[in-house]
TIGU-697762 format. One line per field, with one value per residue (C-alpha): residue number from 1; residue in three letters; y, x, z. Coordinates in nm, 4 decimals. Last residue first. Example, Ala and Ser with C-alpha at 12.3 -4.5 7.8 and 13.67 -1.06 7.14 Angstrom:
BEGIN
num = [2;1]
residu = [SER;ALA]
Y = [-0.1060;-0.4500]
X = [1.3670;1.2300]
Z = [0.7140;0.7800]
***
This chain:
BEGIN
num = [118;117;116;115;114;113;112;111;110;109;108;107;106;105;104;103;102;101;100;99;98;97;96;95;94;93;92;91;90;89;88;87;86;85;84;83;82;81;80;79;78;77;76;75;74;73;72;71;70;69;68;67;66;65;64;63;62;61;60;59;58;57;56;55;54;53;52;51;50;49;48;47;46;45;44;43;42;41;40;39;38;37;36;35;34;33;32;31;30;29;28;27;26;25;24;23;22;21;20;19;18;17;16;15;14;13;12;11;10;9;8;7;6;5;4;3;2;1]
residu = [GLU;ALA;LEU;LEU;GLU;ILE;ARG;ALA;ILE;ASP;ALA;GLY;ASP;GLY;VAL;ARG;HIS;GLY;LEU;LYS;VAL;ILE;ARG;THR;TYR;GLY;GLY;PRO;ARG;ALA;ALA;PHE;ARG;LYS;GLY;ILE;GLU;ALA;PHE;LEU;LYS;THR;THR;VAL;ALA;LYS;ASP;LYS;LEU;ARG;ARG;GLU;VAL;LEU;ARG;ARG;ALA;HIS;LEU;ASP;GLY;ARG;ARG;ALA;LEU;THR;ILE;LEU;ARG;GLU;ALA;PHE;PRO;ARG;LEU;GLU;LYS;ALA;LYS;ALA;GLU;THR;THR;GLN;ILE;GLY;GLY;HIS;LEU;PHE;LEU;SER;THR;ALA;MET;ASN;ASN;LEU;THR;ALA;LYS;LYS;HIS;SER;SER;THR;ARG;SER;LEU;GLN;ARG;GLY;LYS;ALA;ARG;HIS;ARG;MET]
Y = [16.3796;16.6647;16.5018;16.4396;16.6449;16.6105;16.9396;16.9408;17.0815;17.0059;17.0484;17.3660;17.3487;17.6427;17.8104;17.5011;17.4611;17.4679;17.3910;17.0609;16.9503;16.5845;16.4676;16.1918;15.9525;15.7850;15.4678;15.3085;15.6023;15.5155;15.4860;15.7803;16.0047;15.7088;15.6076;15.9674;16.0344;15.7463;15.5124;15.7750;15.9904;15.6919;15.6111;15.9754;15.9702;15.6410;15.7876;15.5107;15.4848;15.1884;14.8889;15.0694;15.0384;14.6574;14.6437;14.8549;14.6331;14.3256;14.4845;14.5724;14.9129;14.8114;15.1785;15.2206;14.9502;15.1421;15.4580;15.2771;15.1579;15.5149;15.6416;15.4065;15.4576;15.8378;15.8509;15.7605;16.0260;16.2796;16.1848;16.2320;16.5668;16.7078;16.7949;17.0054;16.8342;16.7845;16.6884;16.7938;16.4752;16.2300;16.3808;16.4143;16.0451;15.9520;16.1578;15.9867;15.6351;15.7232;15.8548;15.5500;15.3153;15.5192;15.5090;15.1302;15.0825;15.2972;15.6425;15.8367;15.8553;15.4916;15.5233;15.2432;14.8954;14.7016;14.4495;14.4815;14.7650;14.7088]
X = [4.6526;4.4144;4.1034;3.8091;3.5001;3.1511;2.9745;2.6753;2.3231;2.0645;1.7174;1.5332;1.2899;1.3736;1.6613;1.8798;2.0221;2.3797;2.7064;2.8219;3.1608;3.1958;3.5500;3.6610;3.9556;3.9261;4.1158;4.4618;4.6494;4.9685;4.8062;4.5682;4.7059;4.7622;4.3957;4.2859;4.5068;4.5235;4.2529;3.9916;4.0784;4.0316;3.6984;3.5933;3.6800;3.4923;3.1670;2.9256;3.0571;2.9070;2.9759;3.2916;3.4235;3.3916;3.5556;3.8475;3.8905;3.9005;4.1632;4.4005;4.4441;4.4273;4.4123;4.1173;3.9302;3.9938;3.8680;3.5469;3.4951;3.5497;3.2798;3.0111;3.1232;3.0840;2.7727;2.5245;2.6630;2.6540;2.2955;2.1857;2.3683;2.2028;2.4232;2.7256;2.9899;3.3655;3.6638;3.4869;3.4997;3.5389;3.2478;3.0346;3.0774;3.0074;2.6857;2.5764;2.6363;2.4728;2.1614;2.1445;2.1567;1.8910;1.6677;1.7131;1.6341;1.3229;1.3604;1.2689;1.6376;1.6145;1.9106;2.1551;2.1267;1.8063;1.8868;1.5345;1.3458;1.0012]
Z = [10.3228;10.2434;10.3852;10.1572;10.2272;10.3684;10.4341;10.6657;10.6737;10.9423;10.7920;10.8847;10.5919;10.3672;10.5521;10.5938;10.9439;11.0702;10.8917;11.0446;10.9127;10.8133;10.7364;10.5005;10.4639;10.8024;10.7244;10.7466;10.5871;10.3961;10.0516;10.1115;9.8356;9.6009;9.6194;9.5627;9.2615;9.0123;9.1461;9.2312;8.9292;8.6967;8.8618;8.8255;8.4552;8.4067;8.5422;8.6467;9.0020;9.1880;8.9626;8.8510;9.2078;9.2060;8.8632;8.9838;9.2913;9.0663;8.8451;9.1281;9.2926;9.6556;9.7550;9.5183;9.7119;10.0346;9.8628;9.7667;10.1237;10.2446;10.0106;10.1478;10.5086;10.4716;10.2527;10.5293;10.7630;10.4790;10.3916;10.7537;10.7825;10.4745;10.1804;10.0890;9.8802;9.8960;9.6788;9.3585;9.1497;9.4384;9.6310;9.3177;9.2343;9.5966;9.5864;9.2655;9.3990;9.7313;9.5547;9.3263;9.6268;9.8075;9.4996;9.4721;9.8421;9.8255;9.9671;10.2819;10.3852;10.5061;10.7380;10.7966;10.9370;10.9993;11.2737;11.4179;11.2537;11.3908]
***
């Protein structure tokens, strides 16, 4: 039974899932968009948007909360300096998921998650 169990398991332990989301968020902020499976993209979206909301705040405590998740200092700096400023007037919905079809090898649904321009 999965009563009140939120989120997708992604066939990983909780620590592996947490590390996967941290790494995918780092890549998303570094490159502006990544291609992954649809389930991982849907799981990454609220995770990344919470980090962007913290970057919009911009205070020291928000930076420390983000640095707990993103281990790359350059990406954290980019998040607070560029991405947080870009979405300063937007009340949410910073990412877009575009479905791309099926992967050739195993037929998994592939999607691209990207940051919006504004």
